[in-house]
N, C-alpha and C positions, 0 to 999 in steps of 0.2 A: 721340873716336870719332864718326864721322858718324852712324851708326845711333842711338846713344844720344842725341845732340843732336836728331835728328829726332823720336824718340819723346818726349823731354822737351817739345819744342815742341808737338806735336799733342795731347799728353795733359794739358797743363797746366791746362785748365779743368774737369777732372773730379775733384772732391774725394774720390770713393769708389774709382774704378778707375784714376785717373791716375798721374802719375809717382811719388808717394809710395808707392802700392800696388805699382807695378811694381818700384821699388827694394827694397822689403821682400821681395817674392817672390823677386827675384833673389838677395838676401842669404840668404834661407832655403834656396834651391836650393843655394847654395854650401856652407852648413853641412851640409845633408843629404848632398850629394855627398861631402864630406870624410869623413863618418862611414861611408858605405856603400862608398865606393871604386868604381872601374870606370866612372864616368860620363865622357862626353866633355864637358868643361867648355865648349868652344866652342859646341857644339850647345845645351847647357843655357843658356848666357848669351844666345844669340840667341833661343831660344824664350821665355825669361823676358822679354826686351825686347819681343817681338812678340805675346805671348799675348793681350793685350786691345786691340791696336791697332784691331781692327774696331769697337770701341765708339766710336771717335773719328772714323772716316772714312766710316762707312756706317750709316745709321739703319734700314735694312731687313734683315729676316732675322735669323738668329742671328749674334751677333758672332764666333763661331768661324769661320764660313764667310768672313766679310769679313777676319778676321785671317789665315786661310790664304791667301786670294787675294793680299793685300798682301804677306805674307811671301814667297810664290813670286816675285812681281815684284821686290821690293826685293833679295832675296838673289841673284836672277839678275843683276840690274843690277850688284850688287857683286861678281859673279864667283864665288860659292860653287858648289862642285860639287854634282851631283845627290844624292849620298849624304848630304851634310850637310843639304841642303834637305829631303830626305824625312824625315830624323830630326827636324828642327825642326818640320815639318808634323805628324808623329805626336804630338809633345809638345803642340803647340798644340791639335790635335784632341781630345786626351785630358784637357786640363786642366779642362774645364768640368763642373760638377755636372749641368747640364741637357742637355748636348749628346748624351750617350748613347754616346760612343765610349770604348772601353777602350784605353789606351795600350799599345803593343807593346814599347816600349823603356824602358830604365832611366831615361833622361832624361825621358820622358813621365810616368813614375810619380813621379819627383822633382818635376817642375813641378806636376803635379796635387796632390800632397801639400802643396807649399809654398803654392799658391794657397788650398787649403782651410785650412791653418794660419793664414793671414792673415785668414780669415773667422771665426775663433773667438778666444776670450780677450777681453781688454779692447779691443784694436783691432777685433775683429769686432763687439763691441757698439757701439763708436763708429761704425763704418762702417754698421752696420744702421740706426742712428737718423739718421745723415746722409742715407742713401738714403731712409729713410722721410720725412724732411723734404722732400727734393727731389720725391718722388712724391706727397706729400700724405697719407701714411699716418698713421693714428692709432697710439697706443701699442699698442692691441689688435691692429691689423693687423701691426705690427712683431713682436708676440709670436707671431702666426701664422707669420711668416717664420722665427722661431726654431724653432718646432715642425716646420714643413715642410722646413726645410733645415739651419739652423745646428747644431741639436742632433744631427743625423745625420752631420755631416761627419767627426767623429773615427773613427767606425766604418767610414768609407769610405776611410780612408788606406791606401795600398798597402804601405808599408814599415814595418818594426818600428822603425827609427830615427826615422821621422817620428812614430810614435805616442809614443815616449819624449819627443821634443821637444815634442809638443803636449799631453801629459797634463795639465800644470798649467793650460794655457789652457782645455782642455775642462772641467776641474773648475770653473774660474772662471765659465765661460759657464753651466754648470748652476746654480751657486750664484746668479748674478745673475738668471737666469730665475726661480728659485724665490722669491727676494726680491721681484722685481717682481710676481709673481703674488700674493704675500702682501700687498704694499702696495696692490694694486688690488682686493683682496678676493676674488680668484678662489678661493682655498682656504679661505675663511671658512665 
């Protein structure tokens, strides 16, 4: 698939939001969609592939805006009709924790949930510390990221099936956070 190969190519140097993350989010989208039913799998697949592309092609502004602009262009070039493109755009706009857009479609809710699920649990912990290393964050700064974002993600999931899927990961994240606080002497 041309689009998949393109995204693999341009995302390959990002260890946190790159191809491995995109592939996991795509797989989570498919699992959630199979459990809730009614989702347009083509729209969902396209949105999962394109949701973070703005991180790799444009360093200015919010990555969601760059992802939307890229998605509109590439999907237009590939001949997708406007209805599919608008649903993909809704999903991309609604996936981000920080962008502030509430998805209007089932596909948007599924993508948002899948992206959040990939940020919690063991993978979420690993990604947080990888990002912390890239950005030069201390362990304490990474813990603040847990407090400000990661520990809140479970409560921001849209779908009950997503919450069922993420429950164990959310508990792991909380347990890890508590253990890290204890080892750092925060709760002493």
